[in-house]
C-alpha positions as CSV (number, residue, x, y, z in Angstrom):
1,M,34.9,-111.6,-6.3
2,S,38.7,-112.3,-4.7
3,E,39.1,-116.3,-4.2
4,V,40.0,-116.9,-0.3
5,S,40.9,-120.0,1.7
6,T,37.6,-121.8,2.2
7,F,39.3,-123.5,5.5
8,G,42.0,-120.5,6.5
9,N,45.7,-121.9,6.9
10,A,46.6,-125.5,7.2
11,I,44.5,-127.5,9.5
12,K,47.6,-129.9,10.9
13,S,45.6,-132.3,13.6
14,N,43.0,-135.0,13.3
15,S,39.3,-133.7,14.5
16,H,39.5,-135.3,17.8
17,N,37.6,-133.3,20.3
18,N,40.4,-133.1,22.0
19,D,43.2,-132.1,19.8
20,W,40.3,-129.4,18.9
21,I,39.8,-128.4,22.0
22,K,43.9,-127.9,22.2
23,R,44.4,-125.7,19.4
24,W,42.3,-123.4,20.5
25,E,43.5,-123.7,24.3
26,I,47.5,-122.8,22.2
27,G,45.9,-120.1,19.9
28,D,47.0,-122.5,16.9
29,T,43.5,-121.1,14.8
30,G,44.8,-119.5,11.4
31,F,41.9,-121.3,10.1
32,H,39.5,-118.7,11.4
33,M,38.9,-116.4,8.8
34,S,38.4,-112.7,9.6
35,Q,35.9,-111.7,7.6
36,V,32.3,-113.1,6.7
37,H,33.0,-115.9,4.3
38,P,32.6,-114.4,0.7
39,Y,30.6,-117.3,-0.6
40,L,27.9,-117.0,1.5
41,L,27.6,-113.7,0.5
42,K,27.0,-115.1,-3.1
43,L,25.3,-118.2,-2.6
44,K,23.0,-116.7,0.4
45,D,19.9,-116.4,-1.9
46,R,20.0,-119.7,-3.1
47,F,19.3,-121.6,-0.1
48,L,18.3,-119.0,2.4
49,K,14.3,-117.6,3.0
50,E,13.5,-114.9,5.1
51,C,13.5,-115.2,9.4
52,S,15.3,-118.5,8.6
53,T,16.4,-121.0,11.6
54,V,20.1,-121.5,10.3
55,Y,22.6,-123.9,11.2
56,V,26.3,-123.6,11.0
57,P,28.2,-126.8,12.4
58,L,31.8,-126.5,14.0
59,C,31.3,-123.0,14.0
60,G,34.6,-121.8,15.9
61,K,34.2,-118.4,16.3
62,T,33.1,-117.5,12.7
63,L,31.7,-114.2,11.8
64,D,28.9,-115.4,9.5
65,L,27.5,-116.2,12.7
66,I,27.0,-112.2,12.7
67,Y,25.9,-111.7,9.6
68,L,23.3,-114.0,9.5
69,A,21.9,-112.7,12.9
70,D,21.9,-109.3,11.5
71,E,20.5,-110.3,8.1
72,G,17.3,-111.6,10.6
73,H,17.5,-114.8,11.3
74,N,17.7,-117.6,14.2
75,V,21.3,-118.8,14.3
76,I,22.7,-121.8,15.6
77,G,25.9,-123.5,15.9
78,S,27.9,-126.1,17.4
79,E,31.8,-125.8,18.8
80,C,33.6,-128.4,20.9
81,A,36.1,-125.7,22.2
82,E,34.7,-123.8,24.5
83,V,38.0,-121.5,24.2
84,G,36.4,-120.7,20.4
85,I,33.1,-119.8,21.7
86,L,34.4,-117.5,24.6
87,Q,36.3,-115.3,22.0
88,F,33.7,-115.3,19.4
89,F,31.1,-113.7,22.3
90,D,34.1,-111.2,23.9
91,D,35.6,-110.5,20.6
92,N,32.4,-108.9,18.9
93,K,31.3,-107.5,22.6
94,I,28.1,-109.8,22.3
95,K,26.2,-110.3,26.0
96,Y,25.5,-113.8,26.1
97,E,24.0,-116.0,28.7
98,R,24.8,-119.7,29.6
99,S,23.4,-122.5,30.9
100,L,23.6,-126.7,31.0
101,H,21.1,-128.6,28.7
102,P,18.4,-130.4,30.7
103,T,19.0,-133.6,28.9
104,A,21.9,-133.9,26.8
105,P,25.7,-133.4,27.5
106,F,25.7,-129.8,26.2
107,E,26.3,-126.3,27.6
108,V,24.4,-123.2,25.8
109,F,25.4,-120.6,25.4
110,K,22.8,-118.2,24.2
111,G,23.3,-114.4,23.0
112,I,21.4,-111.8,24.9
113,D,21.2,-109.0,22.2
114,K,21.9,-111.3,19.2
115,T,20.2,-114.0,17.9
116,I,22.9,-116.7,18.1
117,T,23.3,-119.7,20.3
118,I,26.5,-122.1,20.5
119,Y,26.2,-125.7,22.0
120,K,29.5,-126.3,23.4
121,G,29.9,-130.4,23.1
122,D,30.3,-133.2,20.6
123,F,28.6,-132.6,17.5
124,F,27.7,-136.6,16.8
125,Q,25.3,-135.8,20.0
126,L,23.8,-132.9,18.6
127,D,20.6,-134.1,17.1
128,S,17.0,-132.6,16.1
129,V,15.6,-133.7,19.7
130,V,18.0,-131.9,21.3
131,M,18.1,-128.4,19.5
132,G,14.9,-128.8,17.1
133,R,14.9,-128.7,13.0
134,V,16.4,-125.9,11.0
135,D,15.5,-124.0,7.7
136,A,18.8,-123.9,6.1
137,I,22.6,-125.3,6.7
138,W,25.5,-123.6,6.1
139,D,28.2,-126.2,6.1
140,R,31.5,-123.8,5.1
141,G,34.2,-126.9,5.9
142,S,32.6,-128.8,8.8
143,F,32.3,-131.8,6.7
144,G,35.6,-131.9,5.3
145,A,37.3,-131.6,8.6
146,I,35.7,-134.7,10.0
147,H,37.6,-137.9,9.2
148,P,36.4,-139.9,5.8
149,S,35.7,-143.1,8.7
150,Q,32.9,-140.4,10.3
151,Q,31.3,-139.1,7.1
152,M,28.3,-141.0,6.7
153,K,27.5,-141.0,10.2
154,Y,27.9,-137.1,10.1
155,G,25.5,-137.5,6.9
156,K,23.0,-139.1,9.0
157,I,23.5,-136.2,11.9
158,I,22.5,-133.4,8.8
159,H,19.1,-135.2,7.9
160,D,17.8,-135.7,10.7
161,I,18.5,-132.0,12.2
162,I,17.2,-130.1,8.7
163,K,13.5,-130.0,7.7
164,E,11.8,-131.7,5.2
165,N,11.9,-128.4,3.0
166,G,15.1,-127.4,4.5
167,K,18.5,-126.4,2.3
168,Y,22.0,-127.3,2.8
169,L,24.7,-125.5,1.8
170,L,27.8,-127.6,1.6
171,C,31.4,-126.3,1.2
172,T,34.2,-129.0,0.3
173,L,37.8,-129.1,-0.9
174,R,39.4,-131.4,-3.6
175,Y,43.0,-131.7,-4.2
176,E,45.0,-134.7,-5.3
177,G,48.5,-135.9,-3.4
178,V,49.3,-137.3,-0.1
179,R,48.7,-135.3,3.0
180,T,47.5,-136.2,6.7
181,G,45.1,-134.1,8.7
182,N,42.0,-132.3,7.6
183,P,40.6,-130.7,5.7
184,Y,40.3,-134.2,4.0
185,S,39.8,-134.1,0.3
186,V,36.5,-135.1,-1.0
187,S,35.3,-136.2,-3.8
188,E,32.1,-135.8,-5.7
189,N,31.7,-139.6,-5.0
190,D,32.2,-138.9,-1.3
191,V,29.6,-136.4,-1.0
192,Q,27.2,-138.7,-3.0
193,V,27.9,-141.9,-0.6
194,S,27.6,-139.7,2.3
195,F,24.0,-137.5,1.1
196,G,22.9,-139.2,-2.0
197,Q,20.6,-141.2,-0.3
198,S,18.9,-138.7,1.3
199,F,19.6,-136.0,-0.7
200,D,18.7,-134.3,-4.4
201,I,22.7,-133.1,-4.8
202,S,23.5,-129.9,-6.9
203,T,26.3,-128.0,-7.5
204,L,26.2,-124.0,-7.3
205,D,30.0,-123.0,-8.0
206,S,33.0,-124.2,-8.0
207,Y,36.7,-122.8,-8.1
208,E,40.4,-124.0,-8.1
209,S,43.3,-122.0,-6.4
210,S,46.4,-122.7,-5.6
211,D,46.6,-120.0,-2.8
212,F,45.1,-122.2,-0.2
213,D,47.4,-122.5,2.6
214,F,47.7,-125.5,3.4
215,V,48.5,-126.4,-0.9
216,K,51.3,-124.0,-0.4
217,Q,52.6,-125.8,2.8
218,D,51.8,-129.5,1.4
219,G,53.6,-128.8,-2.0
220,L,50.5,-129.7,-3.9
221,K,49.2,-128.4,-6.9
222,S,46.0,-127.0,-6.3
223,A,42.8,-127.5,-4.5
224,I,39.2,-127.2,-6.2
225,A,36.4,-125.8,-3.6
226,T,33.3,-127.0,-4.7
227,F,29.4,-125.7,-3.4
228,N,26.9,-128.0,-3.5
229,L,23.1,-127.5,-2.5
230,L,21.5,-130.2,-0.9
231,L,17.4,-130.7,-0.2
232,P,16.3,-133.6,1.4
233,K,14.1,-135.9,-0.9
234,S,10.6,-136.6,-0.3
């Protein structure tokens, strides 16, 4: 299986919602992958069961949403940039309805002919009260896009959203060297600090590559992509 960049092109700006929205508005979306993530295809059987409700945080317009829906899953995404959400539905010719959430600061985009729902708003306000709990989470770069100062808060949100018997597939990147912005380098210790109290963590796969665009652009040697499976502790 070819080693494609988990995060696409380099993401230079910080993760603040306004900066992210601006990137979408000016078309600075080199991080978008034009195919289904190969490691979702490779590892899907390790964390998905039939007819699951699957959450994809900070989803952008990833084609993973369509793949998961076509596999029979109920798919939920979150995204702060309306441009990305509209491009997802329009580019893929998916009819949708949009409405305001009755109790939370979110606009809800719901596919009519696909079991895909995307919440537009702040990730940190999207909890189980708003969206319910899910069977599985596919985190294909969301955690690594969050500033390190917010990682523990991120972990608490994830634990709140996932069911007691749920499975969370987390993809991170680790690299040596200095650079600003995301994807942030995420170590094994970072994962343990943010998730270890609430989850049992095991590594399913990893690979090292110098082909990530941000590695080339920032003069780094390489980056290691790691795929961890997290199971809520009983």
